[in-house]
Backbone as a ProteinNet text record, in pm:
[ID]
protein_1_A
[PRIMARY]
XXXXXXXXXXXXXXXXXXXXXXXXXXXXXXXXXXXXXXXXXXXXXXXXXXXXXXXXXXXXXXXXXXXXXXXXXXXXXXXXXXXXXXXXXXXXXXXXXXXXXXXXXXXXXXXXXXXXXXXXXXXXXXXXXXXXXXXXXXXXXXXXXXXXXXXXXXXXXXXXXXXXXXXXXXXXXXXXXXXXXXXXXXXXXXXXXXXXXXXXXXXXXXXXXXXXXXXXXXXXXXXXXXXXXXXXXXX
[TERTIARY]
67.8	15.9	89	52	128.3	96.8	-23.3	-58.2	-55.2	-31.3	-48.7	-187.2	-246.9	-393.9	-490.9	-608.7	-708.3	-808.2	-824.1	-910.7	-1034.7	-1147.8	-1270.6	-1347.9	-1424.2	-1534	-1635.4	-1753.7	-1885.4	-1989.6	-2055.7	-2175.8	-2150.5	-2213.1	-2193.4	-2055.3	-1990	-1866.3	-1892.3	-1910	-1952.4	-2108.5	-2160.7	-2301.7	-2401.7	-2486.8	-2575	-2664.4	-2606.9	-2676.7	-2781.3	-2770.7	-2883.4	-3004	-3006.8	-3126.8	-3153.8	-3080.6	-3115.8	-3193.1	-3141.8	-3202.2	-3346.9	-3355	-3484.3	-3583.9	-3563.5	-3656.3	-3711	-3587.5	-3617.5	-3682.9	-3665.1	-3727.9	-3865.5	-3901.6	-4038.8	-4109.1	-4061	-4119.6	-4155.4	-4045.3	-4077.7	-4188.3	-4170.7	-4264	-4400.5	-4417.3	-4544.6	-4611	-4526.9	-4555.9	-4604.5	-4548.1	-4608.4	-4702.2	-4737.1	-4848.9	-4790.5	-4673	-4610.8	-4605.1	-4652.1	-4650.9	-4782.8	-4795.8	-4929.4	-4936.7	-5033.2	-5023.9	-5041.9	-4983.5	-4905.5	-4750.6	-4689.8	-4566.7	-4523.4	-4425.9	-4413.7	-4270.7	-4281.7	-4142.1	-4001.3	-3988.6	-3865.6	-3817.9	-3928.8	-3893.8	-3834.6	-3940.4	-3906.2	-3747.2	-3717.7	-3580.1	-3484.4	-3501.3	-3401.7	-3373.1	-3483.4	-3495.5	-3420.5	-3449.9	-3359.1	-3222.9	-3188.4	-3065.3	-2975.3	-3034	-2957.4	-2919.3	-3002.3	-3000.6	-2911	-2916.6	-2840.2	-2692.7	-2677.2	-2530.3	-2455.1	-2535.1	-2460.3	-2429.9	-2516.2	-2495.7	-2373.1	-2379.1	-2284.2	-2135.2	-2133.2	-2015.7	-1967.3	-2080.9	-2035.2	-1986.3	-2047.2	-2004.6	-1849.7	-1822.6	-1673.7	-1583	-1639.4	-1549	-1540.3	-1624.5	-1625.3	-1733.1	-1810.7	-1905.6	-2024.9	-2075.3	-2189.3	-2148.5	-2214.9	-2207.8	-2296.3	-2268.1	-2353.6	-2487.9	-2497.8	-2629.7	-2713.3	-2672	-2725	-2769.1	-2688.8	-2722.6	-2850.8	-2835.8	-2959.7	-3073.5	-3103.1	-3247.3	-3267.1	-3156.5	-3163.6	-3184.6	-3128.2	-3159.1	-3318.3	-3372	-3536.7	-3608	-3564.8	-3628.5	-3619.8	-3494.3	-3484.6	-3561.9	-3570.8	-3650.8	-3807.6	-3861.5	-3973.7	-4024.7	-3937.3	-3967	-3960.7	-3855.2	-3856.3	-3949.1	-4042.5	-4126.4	-4267	-4275.1	-4408.7	-4486.8	-4417.7	-4461.9	-4454.8	-4552.7	-4558.6	-4546.1	-4449.6	-4424.6	-4309.7	-4291.2	-4173.8	-4052.8	-3949	-3821.6	-3741.8	-3760.6	-3696	-3743.5	-3884.5	-3949.4	-3912.8	-3906.2	-3870.6	-3737.2	-3632.1	-3500.7	-3493.1	-3564.9	-3562.2	-3614.8	-3716.4	-3782.7	-3678.8	-3616.3	-3534.3	-3404.4	-3348.2	-3233.1	-3258	-3386.7	-3434.2	-3448.3	-3506.8	-3545.5	-3420.5	-3335.1	-3217.1	-3146.9	-3112.7	-3033.2	-3100.3	-3224.8	-3314.2	-3309.2	-3272.4	-3259.4	-3132.1	-3067	-2909.9	-2897.6	-2837.4	-2805.5	-2666.8	-2581.8	-2461.9	-2447.6	-2337.9	-2318.7	-2271.3	-2289.5	-2245.5	-2086.2	-2077.3	-1944.3	-1889.6	-1941.4	-1889.3	-1862.4	-1963.4	-1937.8	-1836.7	-1831.3	-1734.4	-1580.9	-1568.9	-1447.8	-1388.5	-1468.2	-1437.7	-1405.9	-1488.9	-1478.2	-1344.9	-1332	-1207.7	-1082	-1088.5	-964.3	-921.7	-1028.2	-1024.1	-897	-831.8	-700.1	-598.3	-594.8	-484.6	-436.1	-529.7	-482.7	-593.6	-552	-657	-750.2	-870.3	-973.5	-1027.5	-1007.9	-1072.4	-1169.4	-1289.5	-1368.9	-1358.4	-1357.6	-1349.5	-1458.5	-1570.5	-1698.6	-1732	-1769.5	-1840.1	-1970.6	-2005.3	-2141.3	-2176.4	-2306.2	-2352.7	-2333.8	-2254.6	-2197.5	-2280.4	-2399.3	-2505.5	-2552.1	-2575.5	-2647.1	-2557	-2414.3	-2323.6	-2298.2	-2285.3	-2263.6	-2373	-2499	-2631.9	-2608.2	-2604.8	-2607.4	-2503.5	-2402.1	-2275.7	-2337.4	-2362.3	-2399.4	-2506.1	-2580.7	-2686.6	-2646.9	-2540	-2450.4	-2390.5	-2350.3	-2278	-2144.1	-2079.2	-1952.3	-1870.3	-1922.7	-1848.7	-1739.1	-1762.4	-1656.7	-1518.3	-1537.6	-1407.4	-1358.3	-1393.4	-1346.4	-1271.7	-1159.1	-1066.5	-1108.4	-1144.6	-1175.5	-1268.1	-1344.1	-1425.2	-1402.8	-1374.7	-1349.9	-1461	-1537.3	-1648.3	-1620.3	-1642.4	-1619.2	-1665.1	-1794.6	-1874.9	-1788.1	-1734.8	-1659.8	-1511.8	-1447.1	-1299.2	-1308.1	-1412.6	-1414.6	-1366.7	-1348.4	-1299.3	-1353.1	-1386.6	-1437.5	-1353.2	-1360.7	-1302.8	-1343.2	-1257.4	-1119.8	-999	-1041.9	-944.7	-833.9	-711	-604.1	-617.1	-673.1	-671	-752.6	-840.2	-936.5	-836	-753.8	-656.7	-548.3	-498.9	-418.8	-446.7	-558.5	-648.7	-647.3	-683.8	-694.6	-546.1	-449.7	-308.9	-260.1	-296.8	-265.6	-337.5	-448.1	-544	-478.9	-420.7	-371	-214.3	-159.9	-21.4	22.6	-72.4	-45.7	-83	-188.5	-227.4	-126.6	-58.3	27.7	179.5	200.6	333.9	442.6	425	534.6	475	561.6	527.5	433.2	293.1	224.8	303.9	396.1	461.9	557.5	577.4	652	542.6	415.8	318	260.7	219.8	153.7	-2.8	-74.9	-227.9	-284.4	-415.7	-483.3	-615.4	-678.9	-791.2	-890.1	-1016.6	-1105.8	-1240.7	-1272.8	-1411.9	-1465.1	-1585.1	-1672.4	-1666.4	-1623.7	-1643.2	-1492.5	-1481	-1333.9	-1321.4	-1422.6	-1417.6	-1397.5	-1414	-1386.2	-1282.8	-1318.9	-1230.4	-1102.2	-1101.6	-991.6	-899.2	-964.7	-890.7	-827	-905.1	-855.3	-719.6	-717.2	-591.8	-493.9	-524.7	-423.5	-353.8	-450.9	-409.1	-309.1	-315.2	-213	-117	-120.1	-2.5	-12.3	-139.1	-144.8	-205.6	-199.4	-254.9	-410.9	-468.2	-630.9	-687	-804.1	-865.1	-1001.4	-1033.4	-1195	-1277.9	-1363.2	-1472.1	-1588.4	-1590.2	-1675.5	-1771.9	-1860.7	-1939.5	-2017.9	-2050.4	-2137.9	-2055.5	-1921.8	-1850.8	-1860.6	-1846.3	-1848.7	-1720.6	-1736.7	-1606.5	-1553.6	-1428	-1372.7	-1321.9	-1373.9	-1362.6	-1289.3	-1219.7	-1159.8	-1020.5	-928.2	-812.4	-757.8	-853.5	-834.2	-779.2	-677.6	-614.4	-607.3	-698.9	-680.6	-563.3	-511.7	-414.4	-453.6	-568.5	-623.1	-790.7	-861.8	-999.5	-1060.1	-1160.5	-1233.8	-1373.3	-1445.9	-1598.5	-1662.9	-1601	-1657.3	-1554.9	-1614.2	-1522.7	-1444.9	-1469.8	-1371.2	-1255.1	-1257.6	-1132.1	-1020.2	-1073.6	-963.4	-850.6	-892.9	-796.2	-674.2	-699.4	-601.8	-471.3	-505.2	-425.8	-364.5	-382.9	-355.3	-208.4
-133.5	-12.6	137.9	218.7	349.5	438.8	409.4	494.9	410.3	489.3	400.5	411.2	509.5	543.1	611.2	549.1	620.6	698.9	828.2	917.8	943	889.4	897.5	999.8	1090.8	1178.2	1078.6	1111	1014.4	1058.6	1176.6	1195.5	1236.5	1174.1	1170.2	1119.6	1046.4	976.8	830.5	805.2	659.1	635.3	729.7	742.8	826.3	775.7	860.6	941	1053.9	1162	1198.9	1254.4	1310.7	1226.5	1099.1	1003	997.3	997.5	1004.1	1119.8	1234	1348.3	1380.9	1348.8	1358.8	1276.2	1146.3	1072.6	1117.4	1145.2	1206.8	1341.1	1425.3	1565.9	1523.9	1446.8	1412.9	1360.8	1259.5	1216.8	1324.8	1416	1505.7	1620.1	1657.9	1756.5	1698.5	1574.8	1516.4	1501.3	1468.3	1467.2	1594	1704	1830.2	1911.6	1827.9	1891.4	1998.6	1998.2	2097.6	2094.1	1969.3	1939.2	1953.6	2022.3	2039.6	2118.3	2120.5	2209.6	2347.6	2450.9	2423.6	2384.2	2399.5	2386.1	2236.5	2190.1	2049	2035.3	1878.4	1842.4	1901.3	1888.7	1924.3	2061.1	2147.3	2282.9	2317.7	2238.2	2274.7	2217.1	2104.7	2047.2	2131.6	2188.8	2265.2	2405.2	2436.9	2574.4	2537.6	2438	2382.5	2368.2	2281.8	2261.3	2371.3	2473.3	2599.4	2678.2	2673.8	2736.4	2647	2535.5	2426	2444.1	2449.1	2443.6	2584	2697.5	2803.3	2805.7	2752.2	2776.4	2664.2	2537.1	2456.7	2520.1	2587.8	2665	2776.3	2840.4	2927.1	2855.1	2739.4	2657.2	2609.5	2585.1	2542.7	2661.5	2781	2903.7	2938	2860	2932.2	3035.2	3075	3177.5	3139.9	3038.1	2973	2838.4	2802	2679.6	2576.3	2426.7	2338.3	2350.5	2383.8	2380.8	2493.6	2594.3	2710.5	2655.6	2585.5	2553.6	2453.8	2374.3	2262.7	2327.6	2451.3	2485.3	2600.5	2662.1	2802.4	2754.3	2654.4	2602.8	2606.1	2532.7	2510.5	2627.8	2733.1	2851.6	2937.5	2948.9	3033.4	2942	2823.5	2727.5	2768.1	2784.3	2812.5	2961.8	3025.8	3182.1	3215.1	3156.8	3155.4	3111.6	3013	2952.8	2971.8	3082.9	3106.8	3008.6	2911.4	2782.8	2825.1	2758.7	2773.2	2640.7	2634.3	2517.6	2548	2476.1	2494.9	2452.1	2543.6	2481.3	2395.2	2403.4	2328.6	2189.2	2171.6	2041.8	1976.1	2052.5	2007.5	1950.3	2026.9	1970.2	1852.9	1845.3	1734.3	1602.6	1626	1507.5	1475.2	1566.6	1544.9	1471.9	1491.1	1435.5	1282.2	1271	1116.8	1057.2	1095.6	1024.5	990.1	1091.7	1075.4	922.8	894.8	764.8	648	648.4	521.1	514	606.4	628.3	627.3	490.6	504.4	424.3	484.7	431.2	440.7	338.9	367.7	408.8	478.3	526.2	400.1	394	286.8	253.8	115.2	75.7	102.8	150.4	171	62.3	-39.2	-153.8	-240.2	-244.4	-337.2	-288.1	-155.6	-94.3	-104	-48.7	-61.3	-192.3	-275.6	-427.8	-508.3	-466.5	-520.6	-478.1	-338.1	-293.1	-321.6	-394	-404.5	-521.9	-497.2	-574.3	-532.7	-462.8	-425.7	-276.5	-194.2	-59.8	11.1	77.3	138.3	231.8	222.3	352.8	400.8	540.4	619.7	736.9	758	849.6	992.9	1088.7	1236.7	1308.9	1335	1391	1518.8	1626.3	1742.4	1710.9	1654.6	1616.4	1615.2	1573.6	1577.5	1424.4	1429.6	1292.5	1180.4	1199.1	1096.6	1034.9	1142	1089.3	1019.2	1061.7	995.8	851.5	827.4	686.5	598.8	662.3	582.9	544.9	630.9	594.6	499.5	520.4	402.9	270.1	273.8	145.8	61.6	145.7	101	70.5	102.9	104.4	-7.9	-97.7	-237.7	-181	-85.2	-57.1	-45.5	-48.2	-27.1	-132.3	-266.5	-358.4	-324.1	-265.9	-222.3	-106.8	-22.1	106	114.4	163.1	170.2	271	388.6	514	608.7	667.6	768.8	900.3	1017.5	1147.7	1246.5	1289.6	1371.3	1515.7	1618	1738.1	1810.2	1746.4	1803	1746.5	1637.6	1590.4	1654.6	1669.3	1732	1876.4	1955.8	2088.3	2162.1	2088.6	2162.3	2094.6	2160.1	2114.3	2117.5	2032.4	2046.8	2154.6	2244.9	2216.4	2274.6	2285.9	2329.6	2218.9	2270.2	2185.5	2119.6	2170.7	2111.5	1986.7	1948.7	1832.3	1702	1752.6	1655.3	1616.1	1706.4	1716.3	1626.4	1642.5	1556.3	1417.1	1384.1	1265.7	1188.6	1271.1	1220.6	1168.6	1258.2	1210	1116.6	1088.5	968.4	838.3	862.1	749.5	716.7	812	776	640.3	588.5	448.8	355.2	360.8	268.1	232.2	354.7	328.4	289.9	292.7	248	332	457.2	553	684.2	778.5	940.8	949.1	1003.5	1033.6	1107.3	1184.9	1273	1200.8	1072.5	969.1	871.5	906	819.4	887.7	828.2	884.3	858.1	978.4	968.1	1021.3	964.4	1009.2	1057.4	1149.7	1195.1	1198.1	1122.8	1096	1164.2	1241.8	1310.9	1382.3	1424.6	1482.7	1634.8	1678.5	1854	1919.3	1997.6	2064.3	2162.8	2218.1	2336.3	2275.5	2156.1	2094.2	1990.8	1883.8	1754.9	1774.9	1831.4	1849.5	1961.9	2097	2208	2168.9	2071.6	2040.7	1959.6	1864.8	1782.7	1879.4	1979.1	2069.5	2166.2	2178.2	2263	2200.1	2071.1	1996	1906.6	1937.5	1886.4	1737	1685.4	1536.1	1518.7	1398.9	1372.9	1370.3	1401.3	1398.4	1338.9	1287.8	1226.9	1298.6	1360.9	1431.8	1319.5	1265.8	1185.8	1263.4	1267.1	1355.7	1293.9	1214.4	1120.5	1220.3	1319.2	1422.4	1497.2	1471.2	1534.2	1682.9	1745.9	1893.1	1948.3	2058.9	2131.4	2222.5	2196.5	2257.5	2395.6	2477.2	2643.9	2709.5	2617.3	2676	2682.4	2724.1	2705.1	2582.8	2518.6	2404.7	2286.1	2224.2	2123.9	1981.2	1889.4	1754.2	1698.1	1581.2	1503.4	1433.4	1374.4	1313.5	1316.4	1273.2	1279	1163.1	1110.1	990.1	1004.1	935.9	943.6	831.4	722.4	600.1	567.7	505	476.7	346.1	261.3	177.2	218	326.6	370.8	423.9	446.9	455.6	344.5	226.8	128.9	152.5	222	246.8	345.7	395.3	500.4	439.5	325.5	289.3	196.4
-11	1.7	-11	-74.9	-82.8	20	96.7	222.6	349.6	458	583.8	634.6	608.8	674.3	573.5	543.2	464.6	553.9	514.9	587.6	511.1	534.9	469.2	533.5	440.7	477.2	484.1	554.8	572.8	476.2	484.8	408.6	268	165.2	18.6	-30.4	63.3	25.1	28.7	170.5	196.4	222	286.1	316.9	214.3	153.4	58.4	141.7	174.5	258.1	203	70.5	-9.4	-16.6	-20.6	-23.4	125.8	222.1	371.2	403.1	366.5	383.8	331.9	212.5	121.1	198.9	230.7	305.9	426.6	522.8	652.4	643.6	555.4	544.4	515.9	413.9	383.3	502.1	595	712.2	804.3	820.5	925.3	886.5	757.3	722.7	707.9	693.2	692	824.8	921.3	1051.8	1113.1	1061	1115.9	1028.9	920.3	834.6	760.2	698.9	630.8	474.9	439.8	293.1	222.8	135.4	64.6	-58	-148.8	-248	-206.8	-298.7	-407.6	-402.3	-273.1	-254.3	-257.2	-350.5	-349	-276.6	-238.5	-149.6	-216.6	-339.8	-396.7	-391.9	-385.8	-357.2	-213.1	-141.7	20.6	48.2	-16.5	14.8	-47.6	-153.6	-191.3	-119.9	-74.6	19.3	145.7	196.7	326.5	301.5	204.4	155.9	151.6	92.2	72.1	192.9	279.2	404.4	495.9	501.5	588.9	542.5	387.3	347	402.8	393.3	437	578	664.9	799.7	838.4	768.3	793.7	752.3	640	607.5	706.9	753.9	873.1	998	1022.6	1142.9	1117.9	1005	978.1	982.5	953.4	962.2	1126.3	1223.9	1356	1375.2	1290.2	1302.6	1363.7	1373.2	1449.4	1505.5	1620.9	1678.3	1623.2	1652.6	1600.9	1676.5	1802.7	1871.7	1810.5	1771.4	1700.9	1564	1515	1361.1	1362.6	1465.4	1443.1	1460.3	1518.4	1533.4	1414	1417.7	1318.3	1184.5	1114.1	984.9	969.8	1066.4	1055.5	1077.5	1147.9	1183.4	1049.9	999.6	856.2	745	752.9	646.1	653.8	782.1	805	765.9	798.8	761.1	620.6	545.6	399.9	328.2	383.5	307.6	358.3	453.2	518.5	566.4	647.1	724.3	866.3	917.7	1082.8	1161.9	1234	1316.9	1425.7	1517.9	1614.8	1566.1	1524.5	1476	1564.4	1693.6	1796	1781.8	1754.7	1747.8	1614	1512.1	1379.3	1400.8	1436.4	1462.3	1534.2	1653.1	1725.1	1642.2	1568	1496.7	1396	1319.8	1213.1	1271.2	1386.4	1433.2	1481	1527.3	1572.7	1459.9	1348.9	1238.3	1134.6	1103.2	1022.2	1050.5	1165.9	1169	1139.1	1120.7	1066.5	915.2	876.2	703.4	656	646.6	609.4	488.9	388.5	251.3	208.7	162.9	129.3	-13.1	-53.9	-183.3	-259.2	-389.9	-475.6	-462.3	-441.5	-414.5	-272.2	-176.2	-36	48.8	62.9	127.7	62.2	-76.7	-132.1	-120.2	-113	-115	57.5	139.2	272.9	325.2	300	355.9	295.7	157.7	68.9	112.8	180	232.1	377.6	441.7	582.6	611.7	703.8	717.5	650.3	550.2	454.1	488.2	544.7	557.8	673.3	770.5	867.1	783.5	810.7	762.6	890.7	858.8	963.9	893.8	973.3	938.4	1000.7	920.5	977.5	906.9	1003.8	955.6	1053.5	978	1036.4	1061.9	1170.7	1191.2	1347.1	1383.3	1509.3	1568	1677.1	1716.1	1729	1827	1829.4	1701.6	1620.7	1492	1411.9	1415.6	1319.3	1371.3	1501.4	1557	1520.3	1538.7	1510.6	1341.8	1277.6	1131.4	1094.1	1133.1	1100.4	1154.1	1285.7	1340.4	1242.1	1174.8	1082.8	939.1	918.8	784	745.8	839	804.7	794.7	809.6	782.1	903.5	1023.9	1136.6	1161.3	1123	1165.2	1073.7	985	878.7	918.6	1022.8	1054.3	1174.2	1160.1	1271.2	1383.2	1328.8	1446.4	1343.6	1437.2	1386.1	1447.4	1380.1	1443.3	1403.3	1491.2	1472.1	1529.6	1422.9	1459.8	1605.6	1623.6	1753.3	1864.2	1862.4	1979.4	2008.3	1893.5	1898.7	1903	1862.8	1867.1	1757.5	1640	1529.2	1405.3	1298.8	1187.3	1050.4	946.9	841.3	763.2	702.3	678.9	787.3	906.9	1003.2	1038.9	1032.1	1038.7	1171.1	1263	1400.8	1413.1	1339.7	1338.9	1283.7	1197.2	1130.3	1230.5	1315	1419.9	1522	1564.5	1670.1	1609.3	1495.3	1447.5	1437.8	1398.5	1391.5	1529.4	1638	1788.5	1826.8	1782.8	1828.1	1767.8	1634.1	1566.7	1614	1683.9	1733.5	1758.9	1881.1	1930.4	1822.6	1760.4	1662.1	1537.6	1519.9	1405.4	1454.4	1584.1	1647.7	1595.8	1536.5	1487.6	1504.4	1488.4	1477.8	1352	1374.6	1250.7	1142.4	1158.9	1059.2	983.5	1029	936.7	873.5	872.8	808.2	688	597.5	475.4	488.7	463.4	475.7	366.9	317.5	209.2	256.7	238.1	263.1	147.7	162.2	64.8	80.9	-13.8	33.4	-94.4	-70.4	-201.2	-200	-87.7	-72.9	-93.1	-206.4	-221.4	-92.4	-44.2	43.8	208.5	223	344.5	334.1	273.9	271.7	204.4	77.6	7.1	47.4	96.9	145.9	284.5	351.2	492	477	380.8	355.6	321.8	222.6	162.4	283.7	378.7	503.2	582.7	584.1	660.2	569.7	446.1	342	337.9	331.7	290.8	167.8	103.6	-18.7	-21.2	-126.6	-119.2	-244.6	-226.5	-345.6	-342.1	-444.8	-468.4	-530.9	-460.8	-501.4	-570.1	-699.4	-780.7	-866	-804.4	-918.5	-1010.2	-964.6	-1051.8	-1175.3	-1163.6	-1248.6	-1253.7	-1135	-1128.8	-1156.8	-1239.2	-1287.4	-1153.4	-1125.6	-1019.7	-1066.7	-1002.9	-1049.7	-930.9	-837.5	-716.5	-748.8	-643.2	-648.2	-567.2	-512.1	-414.5	-519.2	-493.6	-591.1	-531.7	-556.5	-499.8	-561.3	-516.3	-546	-688.4	-670.2	-770.4	-746.5	-863	-870.8	-909.8	-850	-901.6	-916.8	-1009.7	-1027.6	-957.3	-929	-855.8	-754.9	-635.4	-528	-573.5	-670.3	-689.8	-771.4	-835.4	-897.6	-786.2	-674	-547.2	-550.9	-587.8	-576.1	-677.4	-778.9	-871.9	-808.9	-710.9	-653.2	-504.2	-479	-330.2	-352.5
[MASK]
+++++++++++++++++++++++++++++++++++++++++++++++++++++++++++++++++++++++++++++++++++++++++++++++++++++++++++++++++++++++++++++++++++++++++++++++++++++++++++++++++++++++++++++++++++++++++++++++++++++++++++++++++++++++++++++++++++++++++++

């Protein structure tokens, strides 16, 4: 193996978050009586995703906290769409429902299970701790994962270099050598968090880009793949 450790992002890299989010959102909005003509589910989801994405970006920059984000995204969603409900209850129901709706991205199980025993696999995710643990316990991937690092628990989010430093320190004992002597590869779908984070700590990165999005940024992954199975060509 070319690398000593593989660092995987979770959502939309190994876990199909878009599918989980859509089904969860549908369940929660129906529960609160918020879906009906003329506004369709797709429109509501796109509105929420836009708000949610901006808030997560602000959280990664340290501008807002996760506790604030959890409720604020639903508060803004309701206001934007002229809907009436308790944003705190929506948030609670969403976070309780999401872990039961778990789907893997194509090839994720085959890749991770096939690499088990050959190279340590670590998850680094910007997420809510108890939700991510529950989702991975449902995913079938847990037996193949060495460690999970969650931003909420360590206090830093990708692309902050400190979440990677925290990960390297946690791995020190398992690697039986100084992390500075080890070669890491970060695999993720988001340039602005996964790939930039790897760039910030000067490790190799693989941009998982199944939708073939054009990279119009200055963030430069070491290499790019469209399917998870392609990763094996670079290990």
